[in-house]
N, C-alpha and C positions, 0 to 999 in steps of 0.2 A: 640569486636573487632575493633582493633583498621584499619582493610581495609575496614569495613562496616559505611555507613553514611545513615541515614535514613534522606529523605529532606519530609519534611513536607510545601509543595507548590501544586499551580496550576498547573497541569502538560501543562497545554494546555497554558503556560506562563514564565514556567522556565526553564531555558537558560543552556541546558543540557553539554555547553563545559564550564563552570564552574568550575567544579572539577580537569579536566584535564590544565584549562589555570595556576589554585592558585596551583598547587601541582608537583609532578614531577610522576604524573595520566598521561599514554598513554589514554588508553582507560577506559571506566568506562561500568559495565554490570549494568544489570537494571531488576528488579524481583519486578513483581506486582500482584494486583487483580485488574483490569481496573474497571471505571462504562462502564455496556457494554449498554449502550445509547450512546456514546460518542468513544465508541471504535476504530470506522476509523479515526476519529482525532488524538484521542492518537498515532496511528500507523503512520499515515503520520509526528504528530511532531516529532516523534524517528526519521522517515525518514531522516528528514529537518537535526536531526543531526546526523548521520550516520556514518560522521567520528571522532565521538570521544566515538561512542558506539562502543564495539565488539560483547556484544550481551542481548539479553533481553527474560526474561522467563514470558510470562503473560499467567492469566489466563483469557479465556475470553469464549462468548459464543458458543456452537458449530455451530453454521450457521456461526460466521467469519472466523474459523477454513477451514469451509470445503470451503469457498470463496479462501479463500489466501492457500490452496494445490488445487485448482481446475484445471480438465484442460483444454484448450480450446474447444471450440465449446458447454461446458454444462452451465447450466442456472446460475452458481456460479461464473462463469468465467467473470472478470471484472476488472474495473481500479486498487481495490488493489491487486488484482493477480497480472498484467502486473506489476505496478509500483514498488510493493514490491521486489517481484520475480528477478527483475531488481537489485535491490543494497545489497538482502540478501536473505539467502537459510533457507525454514521455514519449522519447522516438528513439527508434531501433535506428541507430548510425550505420552500424555494419557486422555481419559475422564473422568470427575468426575461428577456422576450422581447428580441428587435432592435432594436424600437421605441424602448426605456428608453434606448440610447444617440447618440451621433453621433459622427461617420457609422455605421450602422447594419450593427451585423459580420452574417456569412453565418450566423451561430449562434445557438443560443439558450444561455442562462446559468443557472448553477442555486448557489445558495446551498445551501450544503453544510457541517453541523455534524459535525465532530468530537471527542466526548469519550472522551479517553484513560481506559482502564482502570487501576486499581492493578496488576493482575495479568493474566496471559494469560488468553484466554476459556480455554486449556487449561496446565496447570502443563506449562511444557516442561523439560526438562534441560540443553539445549543450544539456544540462541534462534538462534546462527549457522550452526547445521547445522538447524536446521526451515526456512530462511529459503534455505538451497543448497536442501533438496528440492521446498519448491516453486518456487521459479525454474525447476530441472529440469525438474518435473513438466509444466509447462508452455514449453519452451524448444524442442522437437525436436517440428516439423511433422511428422503423420504416422508418429509411431514408437510403436511399445508402448513403454507407460512401463517396463518390463525393460528393453529396449534404450537410452533415452534416460537409464538409473541407470546401467550398463554401461558406457556411453560416457561418462559423464561422469567419471568414476574418484574417486568420492569415497575419500580415504586412508583405508586397515583396512578397507574393505569391498571383501571376494570376490564372484563374481558366487554362490557358494553361502550366504553372506550376505543379498542381495538375493533372493533367491527362497525362504530362509526369513522373512526379514520381511514380504514379502508375503504370502507362504502366514499367519504369526500374525498379520496384521491384516485377512488375508480379502480381499484385493486382488487382481483377476486383472492379474498382468503381462503377459500378451500383448493385455490395454486398449490400444486407442490413444489417444495424448495429443491436447490439443483440437486441432479440424482448423483452428480460428480464432485460433490464438494471433498475438498482434502481432508484429511485427516490429521495435519501435521502445524496446526493454531494459522493455517494464509485462509 
């Protein structure tokens, strides 16, 4: 098929903008059965190249799909949920039971579709700051939001700025961060 390229490369180092820059391709579509042990790293890598990717259909571990489709307040809700939903619509297409593989894995898999948005869900003045804020908000277990941000030492933000920002947003800075924050960088 002239419109299909199979790329044999390290997904964590591949420049996904290469096909767009090399030809008359506006956006690429990605299909893959990704290694479960680095799925979060791959998802964030795709997020880095979201401007040249229209969609991705990936086979992931069911728990990853659960986290990407999680609702606020649940234990699955976290950094990947917030960051990826800002830039992509994520849908669970269907589950794949272990019996579909040989040898059978000990986990259920899910086919997940990510359709990247032309613009973020909410207009952001500073996308890097948004991602830092999301990571800080979920990074410190059993700390208050205010203390998590205070100890993160965001350049240019003093304690008074943090208090004013929480107040302006109607957020209780004394609220605890997630008790179920994952420790694997997600």
